[in-house]
C-alpha positions as CSV (number, residue, x, y, z in Angstrom):
1,X,40.9,-83.6,17.9
2,X,41.3,-82.7,13.9
3,X,43.7,-79.7,14.0
4,X,42.8,-79.1,10.8
5,X,38.9,-78.6,10.9
6,X,40.3,-76.4,13.6
7,X,42.1,-74.6,11.4
8,X,39.6,-74.2,8.7
9,X,37.0,-72.7,11.7
10,X,39.0,-70.1,12.8
11,X,40.2,-68.9,9.3
12,X,36.6,-69.0,8.4
13,X,35.9,-66.8,11.5
14,X,38.9,-64.3,10.9
15,X,37.2,-64.2,7.4
16,X,34.0,-63.4,8.7
17,X,35.7,-60.9,11.2
18,X,37.6,-59.1,8.2
19,X,34.2,-58.6,6.5
20,X,32.0,-57.1,9.4
21,X,32.7,-53.5,9.1
22,X,31.4,-53.7,12.7
23,X,34.0,-56.1,14.2
24,X,36.8,-53.5,12.1
25,X,35.5,-50.7,14.0
26,X,35.1,-52.5,17.4
27,X,39.0,-54.1,16.9
28,X,40.7,-50.7,15.7
29,X,38.8,-47.7,16.4
30,X,36.9,-48.4,19.7
31,X,39.9,-49.3,21.9
32,X,41.6,-45.6,19.9
33,X,38.5,-43.7,21.0
34,X,38.6,-44.8,24.2
35,X,42.3,-44.4,25.3
36,X,42.1,-41.0,23.4
37,X,39.0,-39.8,25.3
38,X,40.0,-41.0,28.4
39,X,43.7,-39.7,28.3
40,X,42.7,-36.0,27.1
41,X,39.6,-35.8,29.7
42,X,42.5,-36.7,32.9
43,X,45.2,-35.3,31.0
44,X,47.0,-38.3,29.6
45,X,47.0,-35.5,26.1
46,X,48.2,-32.3,26.8
47,X,48.9,-33.0,30.8
48,X,51.3,-31.1,30.6
49,X,49.7,-28.0,30.8
50,X,48.9,-25.4,33.3
51,X,45.3,-24.7,34.0
52,X,44.4,-21.1,33.4
53,X,41.4,-18.8,34.7
54,X,40.4,-15.6,32.9
55,X,39.6,-13.5,35.5
56,X,38.0,-9.9,34.7
57,X,39.3,-6.7,37.1
58,X,38.1,-3.5,37.2
59,X,39.9,-1.1,38.4
60,X,38.4,2.1,40.6
61,X,41.8,3.4,42.2
62,X,42.4,5.9,40.0
63,X,42.7,8.6,41.8
64,X,44.9,10.1,44.4
65,X,48.9,10.6,44.2
66,X,49.6,6.3,45.1
67,X,47.4,5.1,42.7
68,X,50.4,3.2,41.7
69,X,49.7,-0.1,43.8
70,X,46.5,-0.9,42.1
71,X,48.9,-0.8,39.1
72,X,51.5,-3.5,41.1
73,X,48.4,-5.8,42.3
74,X,47.3,-6.0,38.4
75,X,50.6,-6.7,37.0
76,X,51.5,-9.5,39.8
77,X,47.9,-11.0,38.9
78,X,49.4,-11.1,35.3
79,X,52.7,-12.5,36.2
80,X,51.2,-15.3,37.7
81,X,51.1,-18.6,35.3
82,X,47.4,-19.4,35.7
83,X,45.7,-16.1,35.7
84,X,44.9,-14.4,32.6
85,X,43.5,-10.7,33.5
86,X,41.3,-8.7,31.7
87,X,40.9,-4.9,32.8
88,X,37.1,-3.3,32.9
89,X,36.5,0.1,33.0
90,X,33.0,-0.8,34.5
91,X,31.8,-3.3,36.5
92,X,28.6,-3.8,34.7
93,X,30.6,-4.6,31.3
94,X,32.8,-7.6,33.4
95,X,29.3,-8.7,35.7
96,X,27.9,-9.6,31.9
97,X,31.2,-11.5,30.9
98,X,30.9,-12.9,34.3
99,X,27.5,-14.3,33.6
100,X,28.3,-15.3,29.4
101,X,31.3,-17.9,31.6
102,X,33.6,-15.8,29.5
103,X,35.6,-14.7,32.9
104,X,35.9,-17.0,35.8
105,X,35.8,-14.2,38.4
106,X,35.6,-10.8,38.4
107,X,37.7,-9.0,41.3
108,X,37.3,-4.9,42.3
109,X,40.2,-3.0,43.0
110,X,38.4,-0.7,45.4
111,X,39.1,3.5,45.4
112,X,41.2,3.7,48.6
113,X,43.3,0.9,47.9
114,X,46.9,2.4,47.0
115,X,45.7,4.5,50.2
116,X,45.6,1.8,52.6
117,X,48.8,0.2,51.0
118,X,50.5,3.5,51.6
119,X,49.1,3.7,55.1
120,X,50.5,0.1,55.9
121,X,53.9,1.0,54.3
122,X,54.5,4.2,56.8
123,X,52.7,2.1,59.6
124,X,53.2,-1.6,59.4
125,X,53.3,-2.0,63.6
126,X,50.3,0.1,63.9
127,X,47.1,-1.4,62.7
128,X,45.0,1.7,64.5
129,X,46.6,4.0,61.6
130,X,45.6,1.4,58.8
131,X,42.9,2.7,55.9
132,X,41.3,-0.5,55.7
133,X,39.6,-1.9,52.5
134,X,37.8,-5.0,51.2
135,X,38.3,-6.2,47.8
136,X,35.0,-8.1,46.3
137,X,35.5,-10.9,44.1
138,X,33.2,-12.5,42.0
139,X,33.0,-15.9,41.2
140,X,31.7,-17.7,37.8
141,X,28.7,-19.7,39.5
142,X,28.9,-22.6,37.1
143,X,32.6,-23.8,37.4
144,X,33.1,-25.5,40.6
145,X,37.3,-25.3,39.7
146,X,36.7,-21.7,39.5
147,X,35.1,-21.6,43.0
148,X,37.8,-23.6,44.7
149,X,40.6,-22.6,42.9
150,X,41.2,-19.2,42.2
151,X,40.3,-17.1,45.7
152,X,43.3,-19.1,47.3
153,X,45.6,-17.4,44.4
154,X,44.3,-14.1,44.3
155,X,44.8,-14.0,48.3
156,X,48.6,-15.4,47.7
157,X,48.8,-12.1,44.9
158,X,47.7,-10.2,47.6
159,X,49.7,-11.1,50.5
160,X,52.9,-10.8,48.2
161,X,51.8,-7.3,47.5
162,X,51.8,-6.3,51.2
163,X,54.9,-8.0,52.0
164,X,57.5,-6.2,49.6
165,X,59.1,-4.0,52.1
166,X,57.8,-5.8,55.0
167,X,57.3,-9.9,56.1
168,X,54.0,-9.8,57.6
169,X,50.7,-11.6,57.0
170,X,48.8,-9.1,58.8
171,X,47.6,-6.5,56.3
172,X,44.3,-3.7,56.1
173,X,43.2,-5.5,52.9
174,X,40.3,-8.0,53.4
175,X,39.2,-10.2,50.0
176,X,35.7,-10.8,50.2
177,X,34.3,-13.9,47.9
178,X,30.7,-11.5,47.0
179,X,29.0,-13.9,45.4
180,X,29.3,-16.5,47.2
181,X,28.2,-14.2,50.0
182,X,25.0,-13.2,48.1
183,X,23.8,-16.8,46.7
184,X,23.5,-19.9,48.2
185,X,26.4,-22.1,48.0
186,X,26.6,-24.6,45.3
187,X,27.5,-28.1,46.0
188,X,29.2,-30.4,43.5
189,X,26.4,-31.7,43.0
190,X,24.7,-28.6,41.6
191,X,27.8,-27.8,39.1
192,X,27.1,-31.9,37.4
193,X,23.6,-31.0,36.6
194,X,23.9,-29.9,33.9
195,X,25.9,-31.9,32.0
196,X,23.6,-34.7,33.5
197,X,20.9,-33.7,30.8
198,X,23.5,-34.3,28.2
199,X,25.0,-37.3,29.4
200,X,21.8,-39.1,29.6
201,X,20.8,-37.8,25.8
202,X,24.0,-39.5,24.8
203,X,22.8,-43.0,25.4
204,X,20.0,-42.4,22.8
205,X,22.4,-43.1,20.1
206,X,22.7,-46.9,21.5
207,X,19.0,-47.0,21.9
208,X,18.5,-45.8,18.1
209,X,21.1,-47.9,16.9
210,X,20.4,-50.8,18.3
211,X,16.3,-50.4,17.6
212,X,17.2,-49.9,13.8
213,X,19.1,-52.0,13.4
214,X,16.9,-54.8,14.9
215,X,13.9,-53.7,12.9
216,X,16.1,-54.6,10.0
217,X,17.5,-57.8,11.3
218,X,14.1,-59.3,11.8
219,X,12.3,-58.3,8.7
220,X,10.2,-55.3,9.6
221,X,12.0,-52.7,7.1
222,X,11.0,-55.0,4.5
223,X,7.4,-55.1,6.0
224,X,7.0,-51.6,6.2
225,X,8.1,-51.0,2.8
226,X,5.5,-52.6,1.3
227,X,2.8,-50.3,3.0
228,X,1.9,-46.9,1.7
229,X,3.8,-45.6,4.1
230,X,6.6,-42.9,2.3
231,X,10.4,-42.8,3.5
232,X,10.0,-39.4,5.0
233,X,6.7,-40.3,7.2
234,X,8.7,-43.2,8.4
235,X,11.7,-41.8,9.1
236,X,9.5,-38.5,11.0
237,X,7.7,-40.7,12.8
238,X,10.9,-42.2,14.1
239,X,12.5,-38.5,15.0
240,X,9.4,-37.8,17.2
241,X,8.9,-41.2,19.1
242,X,13.5,-40.4,20.0
243,X,12.5,-37.2,20.9
244,X,9.6,-38.0,23.1
245,X,12.4,-40.3,25.0
246,X,14.6,-38.0,24.8
247,X,12.1,-35.4,26.8
248,X,11.1,-38.7,29.3
249,X,14.8,-38.8,30.0
250,X,15.3,-34.7,30.6
251,X,12.0,-34.8,32.7
252,X,13.7,-37.4,34.8
253,X,17.1,-36.1,35.0
254,X,15.5,-32.8,36.6
255,X,12.8,-34.6,39.4
256,X,15.6,-36.3,40.2
257,X,18.0,-33.7,40.5
258,X,15.5,-31.3,42.3
259,X,14.6,-34.2,44.5
260,X,18.5,-34.5,45.2
261,X,18.6,-30.4,46.0
262,X,19.2,-28.9,42.7
263,X,17.1,-25.5,43.0
264,X,18.4,-23.0,40.2
265,X,17.4,-19.4,40.7
266,X,15.6,-19.3,37.4
267,X,11.9,-18.0,35.8
268,X,9.9,-20.6,33.5
269,X,10.7,-19.5,30.4
270,X,14.7,-20.5,30.8
271,X,13.0,-23.8,32.3
272,X,10.9,-24.0,28.8
273,X,14.3,-23.4,26.8
274,X,16.9,-25.6,28.6
275,X,14.5,-28.4,27.7
276,X,13.9,-27.1,24.4
277,X,17.9,-27.4,24.1
278,X,17.8,-30.9,25.1
279,X,15.3,-31.9,22.2
280,X,17.3,-30.1,19.9
281,X,20.3,-31.7,21.0
282,X,18.9,-35.5,20.8
283,X,18.5,-34.5,16.8
284,X,21.9,-35.2,16.9
285,X,22.1,-38.4,18.8
286,X,19.3,-40.0,16.3
287,X,21.7,-39.0,13.5
288,X,24.4,-40.9,15.4
289,X,22.4,-43.5,16.1
290,X,21.4,-44.2,12.0
291,X,24.9,-43.6,11.0
292,X,25.5,-46.6,13.4
293,X,23.0,-48.3,12.2
294,X,24.5,-47.9,8.8
295,X,27.5,-49.5,9.8
296,X,26.4,-52.4,12.1
297,X,24.8,-55.7,10.9
298,X,23.5,-56.6,13.9
299,X,22.1,-55.2,17.4
300,X,24.8,-56.3,19.6
301,X,27.4,-54.5,16.7
302,X,25.5,-51.5,16.9
303,X,25.9,-51.0,20.6
304,X,29.7,-51.2,20.1
305,X,30.1,-48.8,17.6
306,X,27.7,-46.7,18.9
307,X,30.7,-45.9,22.0
308,X,32.3,-44.2,19.0
309,X,30.4,-41.4,19.0
310,X,29.3,-42.1,22.5
311,X,32.5,-41.5,24.3
312,X,34.0,-38.3,22.9
313,X,31.0,-36.5,24.1
314,X,30.3,-38.1,27.5
315,X,34.0,-37.1,28.5
316,X,34.7,-34.0,26.4
317,X,31.0,-32.3,26.7
318,X,29.1,-33.2,29.6
319,X,30.1,-32.8,33.6
320,X,33.8,-34.2,33.5
321,X,34.2,-31.0,31.4
322,X,35.7,-29.3,34.9
323,X,38.6,-31.7,35.0
324,X,39.8,-31.6,31.4
325,X,43.0,-30.1,30.4
326,X,43.6,-27.0,28.0
327,X,43.7,-29.4,24.4
328,X,41.0,-31.6,26.2
329,X,38.5,-28.5,26.5
330,X,39.5,-27.3,23.0
331,X,38.8,-30.4,21.4
332,X,35.5,-30.8,23.5
333,X,34.2,-27.7,20.9
334,X,34.1,-30.1,17.9
335,X,31.5,-32.5,19.7
336,X,28.1,-30.7,20.1
337,X,27.3,-32.1,23.7
338,X,29.9,-29.3,24.2
339,X,27.4,-26.4,23.5
340,X,24.6,-27.9,24.8
341,X,26.2,-28.2,28.2
342,X,27.6,-25.1,28.2
343,X,24.2,-23.2,27.4
344,X,22.8,-25.0,30.4
345,X,25.0,-24.2,33.1
346,X,25.4,-20.4,31.9
347,X,21.2,-20.6,32.3
348,X,21.3,-22.4,35.4
349,X,24.0,-21.4,37.2
350,X,25.5,-18.4,36.2
351,X,22.1,-16.7,35.8
352,X,22.3,-15.4,31.7
353,X,19.4,-14.3,30.7
354,X,17.7,-15.9,27.1
355,X,19.3,-13.6,25.3
356,X,22.4,-13.5,26.3
357,X,24.9,-13.4,23.1
358,X,27.0,-16.4,24.3
359,X,23.7,-18.2,24.8
360,X,22.5,-17.8,21.8
361,X,25.6,-19.1,19.9
362,X,25.5,-22.1,21.7
363,X,22.2,-22.7,20.8
364,X,22.8,-21.9,17.5
365,X,26.5,-23.8,16.6
366,X,24.4,-26.9,18.6
367,X,21.3,-26.7,16.7
368,X,23.4,-26.4,13.2
369,X,25.3,-29.5,14.6
370,X,22.3,-31.5,15.3
371,X,20.2,-31.0,12.1
372,X,23.7,-31.8,10.4
373,X,23.9,-35.1,11.7
374,X,20.7,-35.9,11.2
375,X,20.0,-34.7,8.3
376,X,23.3,-37.2,7.0
377,X,22.1,-39.6,9.4
378,X,19.0,-40.3,7.2
379,X,20.9,-39.9,4.0
380,X,22.7,-43.1,4.8
381,X,20.1,-45.1,5.8
382,X,17.8,-44.2,3.4
383,X,19.2,-47.2,1.5
384,X,17.5,-49.8,3.7
385,X,14.1,-48.1,3.0
386,X,14.5,-48.1,-0.9
387,X,11.5,-49.6,-2.8
């Protein structure tokens, strides 16, 4: 074995690697982004933070000499480390915020609440003298975490209010999860469906980058340049063809979800808006694909580099978001998939209307983000289409 030739070949391969931007991305940036995305999503970054939930409280117990018990309950809820309490003056405003995802639950304190607590304090051993009360609790139908975590917390707080002077588990107040009584109980799969639309569309980045890189490598771009086709016509055709692909992906996701039991109670305009939003989101993925194709020199390298843009969106802006830490949820606001998933969740699960302020805000941000990324991608890739 000629070690001199081995050494020369090794040096040649190292130089080739250092001169290839795609290889540098894969060697240094991909592991960093991969670890950060997983760590942020599953608690490695900010994992010491406690999850917090926004809960709205409508206090109807405003009359009578013993109304202080409703305030005791509100204070007890506020003193927990995982509930942020916002007091509303009327139920309609609270319900509007719930459908938009601004709060994860709405609790209504009935007008007889203080009277009920007082009757219990007067005769803790005689249930016949108690004034029974029901506390309705409306939960965010777009959050599986909220539906599972919030009711036990509020139940414990209610029990603590009654056990301040009495060590008993039985009391005259019943917590009723009203939103789960009035509508079909959602499965874990239902909560994931809105994020599945964005999850499928994100992989368009890999498809676009690979396609453009391959066309450039096999000489297709050179042949196109000698035709009368203008750069604008070429890029427009590419965007349209990839949007068709994105639509087919969204349609397949919905059909499969429907077959598996996903039945959102929405009207036709909501469906149209949902699919339109997915198409708008596909523009950003096409843009990221163009940026990737600008950096990569081979289809294989393009596939690897595309994960730089894939992973943050997959873990910070799709159905994985239900398990994110607080810091990761904040980081998610910097990727377009977050706003698309949030809007789809409001439309498909929470029952929000098309004119909902939060839905409109999500659509505007996602649209601006998508157009900006697409424009940047076209500008960067334009150098390969110069005549």
